[in-house]
Structures are given as C-alpha cells and as structure tokens.
N, C-alpha and C positions, 0 to 999 in steps of 0.2 A: 785611497790615493792612487794606486796603480792597478794595472790589469793583472789578474792571476794568470801565470804562464807555467807550462810544464817545464821544469828545469832539467835540461839534458846535459849541460856541460858546466864544468867548474872554471872559474876565473880567479886567479890569485894575483895580487899586486903587493909590492913592497913600497912603503912610504917612509918619509922622515917622521920623527915624533911630532914636529910642528904641523906637517900636513895632516897627519892622522887626528891631531887635536882639533884642527879646523874642520875637518870632515865630520868628526863626531859632534861638534857644536851644531853644524848645519843639519845633521840627521836629527838631533834633538829638536831643533827649531822647526823642522818640517813635519814632525809628528809621526814619521814612518820608522822603518828599520833600516839598517845599514845596507843590506842587499838591495832592497827596493830603491833606496836613494842612489846608490852607485849605478845600478842598471839604468834607471830612468835618466840620469844625467849623462851617462856614457852614450846612450842612444841619441839623446839630443845633440851631444857633441859630434857624434858620427854623422848624423843627418846634416848638421851645419857644414862639416868638412866636405861632404859629398854633394851638397845642394847645387853648387855652381857647375857640377859635372852632369847633373840630371835635369835641372829645370832653370828657367830664367824668370825672374819676377821683376816687372817694370811698372813704375807708376804711370799715370795717364800721360804725362808730359814726355817721359822717356819712350813710351810706346809709340807716341805720335812721331817723335824724331826717328825712331827705328823704322817705322812704316815709310816715312819719306825717303830715308836712305835706301831701304830695301826695294822701293819702287823705281829707283833710278835705273836707266839702262846700263848694262855692263860696259866698261871701258874696253877699247881695243888695245891690247898689249902685244905688239908684234913679237917681242922677245919671248914672251910666254907661249904664244901660238907656235913659234918655231921650235921651242923646247918640247912642247907636247906632240909635235909632228915627228920627232925623232923616234927611232925604234927603241924600245925598252932594253937596257943592258941586262935585264933579268929574264927576258923572254928566251925561249929555247931556239 
C-alpha cells in the first residue's frame, strides 16, 4: 500500500468516538493499518491545501485563455507609475 519510511516523529490526535469509528472502518476497508492510513491521507490533504501555492494546473482551454491574456501589452496606469516613482517610506 504505502512506502516504508523511517519514522522520526510522533503525531497524536484526539477524535470523537464517531470520527474514530469512521476512520477505523476506512482503515479496515483499505486493508492497511491505522498509521499507514492516517499518514497517507494527511499527506494527500496537505498537498491539496498547498497545491495552489506551489503550482497551477490548467486544462488546454484555460491555458490558451491564459496565454492570450499574458501576451497582451501592459496597460499604462499613470497613478501606479506616480506611486512607484515616490521615494520609499522604508528607505534610510
């Protein structure tokens, strides 16, 4: 089922009776053990949470729309240009 890893740190969680019963049922259905099940699913959840912060996945249509938008010339924004020309309040 999973990859054997050297276990270096302990992780403890508290659950409700209902949550634990559900987890135990899922563990039995998966054919693995509790630790393996929890770690595999926590890693999947962590990757899902972090995915939009590390990579973007676009289908062909969305990629084409992105490329069209990205190829347009930048707009002239005089207010932004003026703001960026001001000295930084954080500079010495």
